[in-house]
N, C-alpha and C positions, 0 to 999 in steps of 0.2 A: 492958408496955404497959398502963397501966392504964386509959388513955382508952379502950381496945378494947375493951373487958370492958360500956362502956356500950350500946356498937349493938348492936341488938335483930336478931342473924340472923337470915335468912328472912323480912324485913319487906316486904311485897309494896311500901310506899313507899320503900323501899332497892335493893329488887332493879331495881327498873321505871326510876329515876332514875341506877342502878347502868350498867347495858342506852341507856337512851337517849343516857349518850353515846358507846355505839357507832353510835346513828343520826346525833349530830352531828359527828365527830369521821370519821367515813369523809367526809366530804365534801371532805376537802382531799385525802384519799388518791386520790378518784374523780376529783373534778372538775381539783383543781389537778395532779396526780402522772400518775394515769393516762391522762384522756382528755381533757379542754380547751386545758388553760395545757398541757400537753409538746405536743402538735399547734401550739399558737398558737404554740411558743418556737421550734418548728423550721420550723412553713411560712412565720410571718407573719413575725416579729420576727428571726432568721436570713434573711442571703442565700444559703448554700448548705444544704441543707436535711443534707449529710454532714456540712456543719462542727457544723449545730446538730444533732445527733445524738448526734455524738462531745462537743459541751460539755454537754452535756443529761443523758447515762448519766453523763460523770464527775462531774457535778456532785452527782446523786443519789448514786450509792456513793460517794463522798467523803462529804458528810454524813451517809449513814448507818455510815460506819465511824469517824467520829468522836466520833457520839454512840453507839457500843458502845464504844468508851473511856469514855470518860463515863458508861454507864450503872450501872456497878460503885459506883461513887464514889456516884452520885445516889441508886442503893439504899441503899449505907452509909450515909449521915447522913439518908435519910426514917428507916429504924428508930432508929436511934440520935438522934434528934432530936424527933420524931413531926410531922415538919414535913409531911410527904405530902400536906396538903390548899393547902398554898401553894405547893408543887411545881407543882401541878395545875395553879392556878389559873393563875400566872404562865406555865409554856407556854402554856400552850387561848389565853391573852390575846395570845400573843408572835405565836403562827401563825397569826392570827385576822386582828390589823391586819396583819400582813402580807397575808394574801389579801385583803382588804380595799385595802390599798395599790399592790395589782396592776390595781385597774381604770385607774391611771393608766401604764400598761404600752404605749403609745404606738408605733410603729412610726418607729423612726427618731428617736425621738428621745433616746432614752440608748442605748451600747455595749451589745452581749449579755453583754459579765460581767458586767453590773452588776443584772443580770435575774438569773443565774446566781446572784450569788454574795448575793442576795437569797432562794431559791430554798432557796440551800445553809444560811443562819442557820433557814428558817422548817421547813426539813423537821428540824436537830436539833432545834431543839423540839419539836416534831411528836411523835419518835421519846421523845425521853426522860418523854413526859405520859405515854407507855402505858406506861413501867415502871411509873407510881404506877397506874395507871389496875388493870394485869393484879394488883398485889399485892391491889388489893382485893377479887377474886375469894375470896378466903378469910375477908374479912371481911362478905361479903353472902348468904352462905348455907350449907350444909352440905355437906358430903363427898360423901353422897349425889345432891346434885343440881347437881354442877358439869358433869356433864354438857349438864343440861338447860339451866342457866341461861348456861353460857356457850355454847353451842351457840344458845339464843333471842339473846342480844345481839349474836351476830354475826349473824342474821337479821333484828335490827330495822338493822341497821348500812348493812346491802343495800339493805334496803326503805326508809331513808331517802334513798339515792343514788336508789334509785329514784324515788321523793318531790319531791327537790329538782330533780335533770333535768323530770321533767315539768312542776314551775311554771316551772322555766327556758324550756325548751320552747315552752308552749301562752302563755305571758304574754312572752315577748321575740324570742326564735328565730325562731318559725313566719309570725310577724301580720308584713306587711310595713313598717307603722307599728304598731310598741306605743306603750302609753296614755302611756310615758316619749317618746314621739316620737327614741327613739335615733339615731343616725346611722352606716347601716353601713358607710361608706367608710373610717371610720377605725376601724370593728371596735367600737364600742360594743357594740352587739347582742351580741357573744362576751366584750367586756369586764365586764359585764355579772353574768356569773358568776362573776366573782371577788371582785367584793363580796357577792353572796347567800351564797357561801361562806363567808366572814368572819364575817358577823354571823348566819349560819344554826347555824354554831360554835358562838358567845358563846349565844344566846339558850337553846338545848338543851343545852348543858353545865352550865347554870343549875341545874338541880334536883339536880345532883353535887354541886357548890359548896354546898351548903343540905344537902343527908343526909348530905354526908361527913363523919367524925368531925371534933371542932374537935382544933387541934393546942397544944401547951403550949407558948406561941411566947416565950415566957421561957427555955424549956430550951436554944435559940443559946445560950443566952451564957455556959452551961455545957457546950459543948461543948466538947471535943479534940479541934483539928483531925489531930490526930494519929489519932485514934478511928477513921474511915472504911479510911485505911490500914491503922488492926491485922486492922479485920472484914476488909478485902480479905483479907488475907493468912492469916490463919484458915478463910477461906471457900472460899480455895483447898485450904488441904492438907485440908478437912471434905469439897470434894467429891471428890477422891482418893479417901476413905472410901467415896464412892459412886457405884460401877463402874459399875453398869446405868445410872445417870442420866447421868452424864460420856460416857456411849456413845452415849446420846441425845441429851444435846446436839452433838456430834460430828454425827451424821446429821440434827437437823432445822437445821445449818449450812450444809452443803449446800444440803438442798431447798427452805428458807428463803430460801434465795441466789437458787437462781433462783424461786420465784413474786412477789420482789422485781421480779428483772429482769423478767419481764415482765409486771407492775404498768406497771413506768417503763418499758418503750416499746409498750406495746401499739398506744397510739390513732397511735404515727406509722412502727410498723410497716402496721396498717392504710392509713394514707398511702400508703407509701412502695413498698409490694407490691401493694395492688389497687387507687389513690388512690381512695378513699374521701374526701368532702369531709365538712364538720366536721356537716350533715346527718345523713351517715350514722352518722358514729362516735356521735351524741346516742343514735342507735334502738340499736346497738354496745351503749354506753353502759346503756339502761333494759335492755337482752333479758340481756344478762350480770350484771346485778342481781339482776333478779329471781330467773334462774337460781342465781346464786349460794345469794339468801335461800329459795328453794325446798329448792337441796342442805342448807343447815345445820341448818335446819327439823327435814327428813326423818330424816335423818342424828346430827343429835344423841340423837333419840330413840332409833334403833338401832345407836349408841355406848352407852347405858346396860344393853343386854343383851352386846352382844358384847367390847367393852372399844376404851379408845382406840388401843391397840397397831393391833390389826384395822383400824379407821379408817385409820389413819397410810400402811399397805399398802397398803390398793387405793384409795386415791387417788392412790398414787403412780403406781403403774399406769395407773390410768384416763388422767392429764394427762400422763405419757411416749406413751400409745400415742395419746390424741388429738390433742399436740401434732404427731407424728411423721405424720399425717395431713394436716396442718393444713399442711405445708413443701413438700407434693404435688400441692399444689391450684390450681387458680386464678380458679378462681369468687368473687367478692365475698357471694353468697345464702349458697355453701354454705359461705366463711369463717366468716360469720356466728352461721351454727347450729352449726359447730363449736366457738367462741369458747363460745356457751352450753353447749353439753354442756362444755365443760373447764369453767366456772366450775360447775359443780354439786358439783363437788371443791374448791373454793381454799376456801371458807366452812369445811367438815367436821375440812380438813387443818389447818389453823389454830388452829380452834377442839379439837379433839382435841388435838394439840402440848399448846395452854394446858392444858386440863384434865390430862394424864399428868402434865404438870410439877408443875400444885399439888396432886397427890395424893401426889407424890414428898417435897416437901421439910416441912422444921418451920416449923413457926406462929409463933415465935420472930423467924424470917428470910426471911420472906415475900418484902419490897422486897429486901435485897439478893440473895438467890437470884431474885427477877425481872430485877434487874440481868444478873448472867451469862447469865438466859434471854435474854435481850433479847440480850446480849454475845454469844450464841451465833449467833443469830439476825440481826448487822449485823457480825460481827469482820469479817468475808470480806465483805459485801455489796456490798461495789464492785466484786468480780471479776466476777460473773454484769452492771451495766447496762456496768461500763467493757468486758467482752469482748462483748458484742453492738455496742456503741460501736466497741472497735477495729476489731474484723472487720469489720463493715457499712461502716467506713472504707474498709479499705486492700484490701477485695476489693469495695467496690462493690454490696454485694450484704445484703440482711438478711434473706435467709434463710437463711446461710451467718451470720449475725451470731445469727438464732435458733438454729441446729442445734450451735452451740458449747452452749449455756443448755441447748439436753437432759442434757447429759451431767452435771450437777448433781444430777437427780431421780435417775440413776439410779445416780450414786454414794449419798446419799443413801438411795435403795431399800435394795442391800446393807448398807450398816452398820443400817438398821432391824431388819435379820432381825436382827441378834445383840440388839436388846434385849429384856430381858423383859418378856411381854404383861403387863400389869394385868389383875387382877382387874375381872370387870364387876362393874354393881350388883347384881346378880342373884346373884353368889357369894359374897355380902359376908356 
């Protein structure tokens, strides 16, 4: 990995550009997957909310599953060919362009399944880009600063989501007549958010594209197509030797699937259970992302002292208990406040998981192992969203669907108890 030695690990410019990518790509997960387009898909593009929910959850679930199957191969090729930069640029541009294209998602113009297929492709590209991005953590800072940089990147991602929602709300949604004279009757004031998302991702991803190490493009000519698969076989064998790491990946498989399910259906649940409109959904999005950013900023410094495993366990307990309370309430305002409390732990648990894994893997296989990291979080990712969608469809009860998802957090917690504690930075 000759190129990587040229990178100035710890460079503020490199760390900022890496963190800024979180600011950029969080717009896809927040606006397209979680809050705006998901609700638009179910409530506007679909003729029946229950059917729309079923199609949406299966689309997100299956796209995550396909991305999981591809992730080890992508990781192996990136390690073997030094092609990380090209992979990141191509996948990021793909889901950015798809977001821009959703501006043309006018009701009754195309079958619902066409939009489902478009989201399917975009979400696969997004998930693959995360493999490359996560693997770069070992190249932007030293091990003692993993928790700080990872946590701050998560916080910056949530901050970026708040900013883009704020800009969208102030310029295009709130005014009766925006400066672009958007037509509310065919939902242009909502569809403009999809266009904004694509442009936002491209603009704020650019610094990382510039600062990220240049790959040796000619190495693709010498790449044996068997190499990634041989490497995969070896990695499977190696992971069996990392028994504690294997247990951690199993635990993360369950609780990350639960988190992904909540992300995929949050706005849908708020709409079906509490009858929240788009204006309220935007306020919910801003509030939960502010809370998530605060949680990431605060707990990343606590993690520095207590270790990543402790943060994961505490977060799982909090997420489970708060979710149970959400199931039994009926007031929209109480739901918003509890959703904000829940969000305090989403950033920390994801950041702590990334840090725990980064500490445990060999430098020479960072992309390949992070491919398996993505694999462990996505291989069963279809279970959470599809479980929610199927139970909701069969029982006509979103609360029953959400209750079924909580089982994943409980399983993840008990498996995580068997994972060895990581040493805090104070004890190194």
